N, C-alpha and C positions, 0 to 999 in steps of 0.2 A: 221786652214787655212784661210782664209780671201779669200771671194768670191767676183769676182768681174763679172760684167755684160758686156761684148761690143756688138756695137750696132752699124753695118759696113754694107752698103750693096755693097762696093767692094769685091769683093773674096779673093784676092789676099790681098787687104790692113787688113784684117780681118782673116784670117790665119795667116801672118805674126805677126801681135799685138799679138793675142792668142800666140804664139808660145811664145813670149818674157815674157807674161805674166807667162804662166807654167813654162818656166825656172827659174822666181823668185819666183818660189811656191806659186803663188796664183790660189784658184781652178777658173779656165772662162769657163765660159756660153757663149754662143753666138749667135746673131740674126742679118738674113739679110737684117729686114727692121725695121721703127719703129712701124709696128702694132705688130708687132711677138716680138719686143721688151719691149713695154708696160706690154703684156702679160705674158712672162719670169719674168719681174721685182714685177710683184701682185704677180708672180705664188712662187718662188725662195726666196723675200727679200733681195737681194745681200748687200753686205756691199759697195759698188760702181757701179755706173754706168759712163762707157765711149758711149759717143757719136756720131755718124757723124753729123753734120748737114743737110747737101743737098742728101737726100734719098727720094725714091718714097715713095707711099702710105700714110707716115706717117712721116716728117722732124724732126728733133732735138727740134726744137722750140717747136711742137706739144707734143713730148714725152715729154718734162719737163714739158709742161702746164698739161697735163693728170695724170703726176704721182705728180706733186704736189698740185692736186686735191685731193688724196688719203691720207688717215690721215697713214696708214700705208709705205707708199712710199715716203712721202714730205722728209721725212729726211734724205734720202738718199745721200751722197756725190755724186754731177754730175759733170762727166769732156768731155767739147765738143773737137771734133776732126775737126779743119776747116781749111781750103788751105787758102796759103798764097794771096787767091784774095779777099777771104769772110772774113780775119782780120777785115776790118773796122766793120762789122757787127758785130763781137762777143758781144759788150757791150749789144747788144737787149736781148742774152742770159742770159748777166751778171746781166740785171735789172729783167729778170726773176725768178731768183733765182739759175742759175748757180752757182757751186762756184770755175769751176778754165778752162782752156780750152789750150789745146795743138795745136802748128801750124804743119800742115803736111807741108813736110817731117819733122820725127822728130828722134833722135834719141834714143836709149834705157834709157839712162841714165835720159835724159829729159821724157821720160813718166815717169820710176818710179819715180824720185823723184818728180813728179808731184803726182801719185798716195801717195805715204807714206805721202807726206805731209797732205793730205785731207782725209785719214785716224786716222792720228796721232790726225787733229783738232777736226774729228768725234768722236774719243774716251774721249778727253777733255769735250768736250760737253756733253757723257752720262753719267756723273757722277752724284752720286748724291749727292745733297748739303744737308744740314740741314738748313730749314726754320727759321732762325735766323739770325740774325746782321751777326756775323761769319760767318755762310752758304753763304748767299748772297754775303759777302765779296770775298769768296773763290770764288763761281762761276766765278763772275764778274773778279775777279784778271787772272784768267783761262781764262776766255772770252777775256779779253782783251788783252793780248798776241795774240792774233791774227790778224794780220794785223796791230801790233802796236799800240793797241787802249789804252788809257789814263786808267789805274784804276781809277774809281769812287769813291773820298774820301767821303764817306758817314758821316763819323766820323764828319766831321765838319758842318753837316746839322744835328744832333741830337736835338730834343726841347720836352721839357716835355710839356704836357698837362694835365689840372687841368678838374676834372669830368664835361662835360656839357661846358667845352670850344671848340668853334668853331675854326674847322682845315680850312676850306677853304668852301666858299659861294655860292650859285645858281649866276651864272651869272658875274663872276671872269674869269680870264682866269688863267688858271694852270701854274704854277712855275717850277712844277717839277712833279715826281712820288713819292708816299708816299709808305713806309713801315712800319709797326709797327714791331717795335723791343720789345715794353711792352705793356699790355694794349688789350682795345676792343674799336673799333668804327663804331658809325654806319653811314650810309648816307640815306638821309633824303630829298621829295619833300614837300612842302606846295601847298596848293589852295588859291583861292581870298579869301577864309571865313578865311583863315592861318591854315586847319586841315591841320595837319599831315601825311605821310603816310613813311615808313621805306622802303627804296629802297633795303637795304643791309646790312650784318653784318660782321664784320672783326675781326679776333683776330691776337696773334701775329704771326709773319712769314707770314700773306697775304700784299698786295700790293691793292691799290687802288688811285683813280684817276686819272686812266689810260687812259680814255675810250674819255674824253675832249682833255689829250696830242697827243693821234691817228688821233680825228679827227680835230688836230687844232682849235676847238670853244671853247667858253666858258664853264663851269660848269655848266649843266642843273641839278645837286642837291646838298645838303650843305652836309660836314662830322663835326661829333661832337664826341668827348671821351664819352664812354658811362662811363669809368672810369679812374683812372689817368691813361696817359699813355705816352709811349716814341715813336715819331713821328721820322723816317730818311726821309731826303727828299734827291732824285737824282734828281738834279739840269736839267732842260727840255733841256739842250742844248748838256750835255755829254750824256742822253739816247736818243736823237736822233741820235748819233753819234755812239751807242752802238747798235741800233736796225736797221738803215739804212746802215749801212756801211759795215756787214755782213751778207752775209744770211744765214749763220750757227747759230748764234749768236742769229739773230730776230728769227727764228723758237724756238731755245729755249726756249728765254726772254717770247718770245709771249704767248707759252704757259703756263708758270709760269704765267704770270698774266693776262689770260684769264679762268683758270678754272670753272670759278662760272658764265661764259655768259651763259649755255645751262639750269644752275641750275635757273637763273632771267629768263628764258623764261617760265619756267614750272611753278615756281611761280604766273605768272600772268595769267595764264590759270587756276588754281587752285583759283587765289584769284576770279574772275570772275564766275567760276560754284562752289565750294565749300559753303555749307550751313556757318551758324558762330561757330555752336561746331565746325565743321571740321575744321574752318579757326586758332581758338582757339588751338584747338588740334596740327595743325601744327604748329604753331607758338612757340609753347613749345618740340613740338620736333625738332623742327628747331634750338632753342636756343639749347637744349639737343645735339645734334651732332656736332653745333659749339662747343661749349664750356667746354664739358665735357672730364675731366680726366681721364687718365687710372684708376687709383687710387682708385678714389672715386667708392664707392658702389652706392650709391644714391645721383645723380645730381640734384645740390642747387645756385642758381640764385636768388640775389639781383636785382631785375628789376618794376622800377613804370607800374601802369598799363595801365597808358598814351603810355608808351612806348610799351607794349607787344601789345595795342590793335591796335597802328600805324604798328605794323608789320603783327598783323593779318588784318588787313584792317576794322575796325567796332569800335563802338563806346565806348569808355571806361567804361561806363554804363554796357554795355552790356559784354562786357570782364569779368567786374566783377561779373555779376550775372552768367556767363557760369565757370567762377574760383569755386565759392560757390559750382557749381553741379559737380564739378568736385572732388573738397574736399570730397562732401557727398558720389559720389561713389568711392571714395578711388582711384582716378588717380593721385591724388598730394596732398601735405601738405602745409600750409602756414602758416608763423609768420611774422607778420609784410610784409617788404617789398620782402622777403624772399620765393620764389616758391621751392618746393623741388617734383620731379619728383619720383613719387612711384610705378608707373605703365606704364613704357614706350611704353610696347608693344600692350597694349588696346588704349595709344594714337594714335598709329602709325596706328593702326587698326581701328578706330574711324568709324563712318559709315557716310554718305553723307546725 
């Protein structure tokens, strides 16, 4: 049974609407003002929220704003109840992230149709899709059905890149959002002396190049294939259509492409305060966590000492010496450019 939270300050309207919902077999929770509604939403985690706009203490806009800031409640479908005199103001709520609105007075069928529509679309976007080209196309196909958004034709924009081939460069304007169908990619920055620092590593199933798109600015780093790769480009116009035309789609899609933001912030702090040994150890464990396959007993990766140094944020010569120390300590094994992690636990627990 789906749970619905109804926030309405008018007692008669609240009781009548609650009765409609209960007769339609919805578990119904009611709140008489916005403050109480926010508290109930955070406690009960309803499947959908119906909220009046004009209320004392905290109005509907305030309720939506507070819930949208909480990760646990931000994705709950939200329907505004608005009087005819307020109809011209409903756009404000939609721009804030509301999913729909119903104008008072309304009949039972109108309200229930709006609820069923939003619950159905919410279920579509809760599906888990595999992080490969077919999975992303499946997600976009379902999401594209919302508000008749056109399916993005990723297949027309698949391109093969050779190892060390540039995908995009610092200072260029983005053409779209990149998705890795096969291979590995690094993004990096260079200082005035040409010293490179790797800002992020990406694997099959990852999106990259999205921050410049969202900020509508030039790239502030460059992207290069670490090995032969197949990259899909989601065109810029289609990306914005998908993200900005539908609140549900934007929440789901932005979560998919922003999973690594917190990791980046933590990485900068570690680079600032950790010792060289700790940074090289973390570079190895980062590669391990990013690229190790479940079937592998010991993780091995072929990577240049320069690239590893650029991940660790230290000199290549220092990285080579540290790797030699790690080999003597039994933490890794090396053969040519290949590095095998033999004691992951000790690398993770490396003291600063």
